[in-house]
C-alpha positions as CSV (number, residue, x, y, z in Angstrom):
1,X,34.7,70.8,110.1
2,X,37.0,73.3,108.2
3,X,39.3,75.2,110.5
4,X,41.2,78.4,109.7
5,X,44.8,78.4,111.1
6,X,46.0,81.5,109.2
7,X,47.9,82.8,112.3
8,X,50.7,80.8,113.7
9,X,49.3,81.4,117.2
10,X,46.3,79.3,116.2
11,X,48.4,76.0,116.4
12,X,47.1,75.3,119.9
13,X,43.6,75.3,118.5
14,X,44.8,72.9,115.8
15,X,46.4,70.6,118.3
16,X,43.3,70.4,120.5
17,X,41.0,69.9,117.4
18,X,43.2,67.2,115.9
19,X,43.6,65.3,119.2
20,X,39.8,65.3,119.7
21,X,39.2,64.1,116.1
22,X,42.0,61.4,116.4
23,X,40.6,60.0,119.6
24,X,37.1,59.9,118.2
25,X,38.2,58.2,114.9
26,X,40.6,55.8,116.5
27,X,37.9,54.6,118.9
28,X,35.5,54.1,115.9
29,X,38.2,52.2,114.0
30,X,39.3,50.1,117.0
31,X,35.7,48.9,117.5
32,X,35.6,47.6,113.9
33,X,39.0,46.1,113.4
34,X,39.4,42.3,113.2
35,X,41.2,40.9,115.0
36,X,40.5,43.4,117.8
37,X,43.3,46.0,118.3
38,X,43.2,48.2,121.3
39,X,45.3,51.2,120.3
40,X,48.4,52.8,118.8
41,X,50.5,55.9,118.6
42,X,49.6,59.2,116.9
43,X,51.8,62.2,116.2
44,X,51.5,65.5,114.4
45,X,54.6,67.1,112.8
46,X,54.9,70.7,111.7
47,X,56.7,70.4,108.4
48,X,58.3,73.9,108.3
49,X,60.1,73.4,111.7
50,X,60.3,69.6,111.7
51,X,58.9,69.9,115.2
52,X,56.2,67.6,116.7
53,X,53.2,69.7,117.7
54,X,51.8,66.4,119.2
55,X,54.7,64.0,120.1
56,X,53.9,60.3,119.8
57,X,50.8,59.9,121.9
58,X,49.2,56.6,122.9
59,X,45.6,56.4,121.9
60,X,43.8,53.5,123.4
61,X,45.9,50.6,124.8
62,X,48.6,48.3,123.5
63,X,48.4,44.9,124.9
64,X,50.9,43.0,122.7
65,X,54.1,44.6,124.1
66,X,54.8,46.4,120.8
67,X,54.2,50.0,122.1
68,X,57.8,51.1,121.7
69,X,57.9,49.8,118.2
70,X,54.6,51.5,117.3
71,X,55.9,54.8,118.7
72,X,59.1,54.5,116.7
73,X,57.2,53.6,113.5
74,X,54.9,56.6,114.1
75,X,57.9,59.0,114.3
76,X,59.7,57.4,111.4
77,X,56.6,57.6,109.1
78,X,56.1,61.3,110.0
79,X,59.8,62.3,109.4
80,X,60.0,60.3,106.2
81,X,56.9,61.9,104.9
82,X,58.1,65.4,105.8
83,X,61.3,64.7,103.9
84,X,59.3,63.5,100.9
85,X,57.4,66.8,101.0
86,X,60.7,68.7,100.6
87,X,61.8,66.5,97.7
88,X,58.5,66.3,95.9
89,X,58.3,68.9,93.1
90,X,55.6,67.1,91.1
91,X,52.7,68.3,93.3
92,X,50.9,71.3,91.8
93,X,50.2,72.9,95.1
94,X,51.7,72.6,98.6
95,X,48.3,71.6,100.0
96,X,48.3,68.4,97.9
97,X,48.5,65.3,100.0
98,X,51.5,63.0,100.2
99,X,51.6,59.5,101.8
100,X,54.3,57.7,103.6
101,X,53.1,54.8,101.4
102,X,54.9,56.5,98.5
103,X,58.3,55.5,100.1
104,X,57.1,52.3,101.7
105,X,59.8,49.6,102.0
106,X,59.0,46.6,104.2
107,X,62.6,45.3,104.1
108,X,63.6,48.5,105.9
109,X,60.5,48.5,108.1
110,X,59.1,51.6,106.5
111,X,55.4,51.4,106.4
112,X,52.3,53.4,105.3
113,X,50.2,55.3,107.8
114,X,51.3,58.9,107.6
115,X,49.7,61.7,105.5
116,X,51.4,65.0,104.7
117,X,49.2,67.9,103.7
118,X,48.7,71.7,103.7
119,X,46.1,73.5,105.8
120,X,45.7,77.2,105.5
121,X,49.2,77.7,104.1
122,X,50.9,75.5,106.7
123,X,52.1,72.0,106.0
124,X,51.7,69.1,108.5
125,X,52.3,65.4,108.7
126,X,49.7,63.3,110.5
127,X,51.0,59.8,111.5
128,X,49.6,56.7,113.2
129,X,51.0,53.3,114.0
130,X,49.3,50.4,115.8
131,X,46.7,49.0,113.4
132,X,47.4,47.5,109.9
133,X,49.1,50.0,107.7
134,X,46.0,50.4,105.6
135,X,43.9,51.1,108.7
136,X,46.6,53.5,110.0
137,X,46.5,55.4,106.7
138,X,42.7,55.4,106.5
139,X,42.4,57.0,110.0
140,X,44.9,59.7,109.1
141,X,43.0,60.4,105.8
142,X,39.8,60.7,107.8
143,X,41.5,63.1,110.2
144,X,42.6,65.4,107.4
145,X,39.2,65.1,105.8
146,X,37.6,66.3,109.0
147,X,40.0,69.2,109.0
148,X,38.7,70.4,105.6
149,X,41.0,68.8,103.1
150,X,39.1,68.2,99.9
151,X,37.5,64.9,99.0
152,X,39.2,64.6,95.6
153,X,42.7,64.9,97.2
154,X,41.9,62.1,99.6
155,X,40.5,59.8,96.9
156,X,43.6,60.5,94.7
157,X,46.0,59.8,97.4
158,X,44.2,56.6,98.5
159,X,44.6,55.4,95.0
160,X,48.4,55.8,95.2
161,X,48.4,53.1,97.9
162,X,45.4,51.2,96.6
163,X,43.9,51.6,100.0
164,X,40.5,49.9,99.5
165,X,39.4,51.0,103.0
166,X,39.3,54.5,101.6
167,X,38.4,53.9,98.0
168,X,35.6,51.5,98.7
169,X,34.2,52.8,102.0
170,X,34.8,56.6,102.4
171,X,31.6,58.6,102.3
172,X,31.0,62.3,102.7
173,X,27.8,63.6,104.3
174,X,25.9,66.6,103.0
175,X,27.7,68.6,105.7
176,X,31.1,67.5,104.4
177,X,31.8,65.1,107.3
178,X,34.0,62.1,106.2
179,X,33.1,58.7,107.4
180,X,34.1,55.2,106.7
181,X,31.2,52.8,106.5
182,X,33.3,49.6,107.1
183,X,36.9,48.9,108.2
184,X,37.9,45.6,106.7
185,X,40.8,43.5,107.9
186,X,43.8,43.9,105.6
């Protein structure tokens, strides 16, 4: 699915498309995670305005009492990745992907799981928290793949974090659909 959001008024279409994709992918990933996880928080940040198009939104259920923490991590990852997008002058093009993993710092509770990218001239940050950080990142990379971000960008970014969920298991169908054949426990 490649969507054209060349007019700012198209953002509602983006929001509804992204939510549908996220729910579908999270359900697929949750069915495969070991130990079983039941949900987490997703958010979508518009980089230009630093505004959440989708505020932290629960997808699935959280049974371990960590919902507040996952929501906070989701927001932190998105904002940190957006800040990195401002500081990063090494990327050749604004549509290049950037990971929260690139500023990961476990001592400060800064984790992987957000992906910043450009779509039709706009820059967004997709963030999830609730699974392992590798699984959080894998789901966000799948989301941007389904929105039409090129395969080579996703593979290159996955190599930054060494995310074997993506590098070992990401497949693209003839129609360009991104799928993960296996979600391993990391």
